[in-house]
N, C-alpha and C positions, 0 to 999 in steps of 0.2 A: 289318184291325188288327192289328197285332202285341201279342200278352199282356203286360201290364204284367210278369209275370215274366220271360219272354224279353229284353225290355229292360232290367231288372236286372243281368241274367246279361252281358249285351253291356256293360253300362255300366263293369261290376266289372271285367269283360276288358280292356278298352280302359284303365283307369285303374291296372291290373297293368300292363299293357305300358307306359305312359307312365311310372310309379314307375321300373320297370326301367330304362330309358331314364336317364331323370333322376337317380334315385341317386347318391348320392356314393360307393358303393361300387364302382356300375359306371364311373363317370365317371371316377373317381383314375385316372391313368396307370402304367403299369409303369414301373418305373425304368428310367432309360435308362445307371447305371452299375452295376456290378459292380467286387465286392472279388476280386481278382485272388489265385491260388493263392500266391503269392510274399508279398503282403501278410497275408493269413490264416496261413498259415505262419510269418511274421516275430514274428506278436501271440500265436501261440501258445506259440513259443519265449519269448518276452518274459515271457508269464504263468507258464508254468512257471519259469521262474528266478527269477521273483519271489513274496518269501516276506511276505507281509503277516503285520502282527503282533496282528491282532486274532483269531487263531487258526480264521480260515477258509482250507478250501483248494479247488485247483481240483477241480472236479469235471468238468463236460465244456466243451468249444470244438466248436460245430457250425456251418460255414458252408454255406448256401444263395444262390448267385447275390450277391444285392446286401444280405445280411444274415447276421452272424456274429452268434451267440447264447452269452454267454458265463454257465456255470451255477457258483457259488460254493456249497461248502456248510460251515455251521458246526454243528461236533458231530455228523456223521453226516447233519446233517436239509438238504436240497438246496431252496437258496434261487432264488427265480424269476430268471429269465434277464436279464441283461444283453444289450440289443439295440444292437447296432452296425451302422449302415448307411449310406450316402455320406450327406453332409451335403445335396446336394439333391436327396436323396430324404425326408429325416427332417421330422416334423410341426414342430419348433421349429429354427428354421436360427440360433440362438444361436451354435453355433460357427463359427469362424474357420477351422477346419481340414477338411481335404477327408471326416474321417470324424466322426458323431458318437456317441455313448455314452449310450444313453439304459435310464438305472436305475431301477426301480421302488424308491420309500420303502421297501418291507419290506427290502430288499436292502441299502439305504444306510444303514439303521439295525442290521441284524443284520451287517454286513459292511463298515464304513465305510471301511477301510484297504484292504481288496481290491477295493473300489467305486472309490474316489482311484485306486488304483494301475491300473486298467483305464482309466478316464475319462484319467489322464495320458498314459498307453502311445498310445491312440487319438489324443488330441489332439495329439501329438508330431510329427505329421505322417511320421515314422521310419518307417511301415511298408509305403512305396511307392505307385506310383499306381494309382489306379483302370482298369479297363477301358471303355470305350464301347461301350453295347453299340448297333449302328447301328440293328437294324431287330429288338426284341424277337421279333416274331411277324407272318411275313408277312399272315396273314389275323384276327389279333388283333380287329379290328372284329366278324368271324361270331359269334365266342366272347361277345365284348361286347352283341351286339343279336340275337343267336340266340332267346334268352326273349321279349324284348318283340314279334321277330316272330312266333315262334308264340303268343304271350296273343292280339295284332291279329288273326291268323287266326283265332281262335278265335271273337271277338267279332264278326267278319266272318260266320262259318259259323252263329255262333247266332242272328245278325241276318236273314240269310238264310234259315238253316231253319225261324224264325219265321216269317218272311216266307209261307215257300212252305204253311206247316201254317194258317197264317192263311186265305191266299187260296182252298187246298183246302177247308176246314171250311166257308167261303164261298159254292164253288161246290157244294157237298154242300146246304146249305141253303136255296140258289134253287132247285136240283131237286128237291129234297124240297117244296118249297111248292108 
């Protein structure tokens, strides 16, 4: 008979593997659209040329495939980044343009004119086309499910090992008796 602690370990490992497979973070698909170099350059040039009237200055613009982060500063203090993503990849699909700008409330309060300018530039659809990513990663499922497979294998090893130990100790007891 398998001891209770081995069963407990096996069940915890199995639940961990299921949670990894079914978790929203793992299930979330990668964005199938990327922001082109031309689009990010147009946005950068427009933001540099913009002079918001709220005393905020452009601090940084960084592009990473499907996301642009725009950081404004007020009085030398950097604000949180305004995230710009393809609308098809955004959490809130309220925008009717190709790109959506998501500004934290703290940025909207500290730099209202800069936030409005950023949103207007993004939602004007004048930045250019998005780039379709045909196959984000050929073996993306391996990365997504590898931890689940490892946890499942650990559960099987724990159950099998526990059964082996239980059988062996049972044979020893019979032999010693």
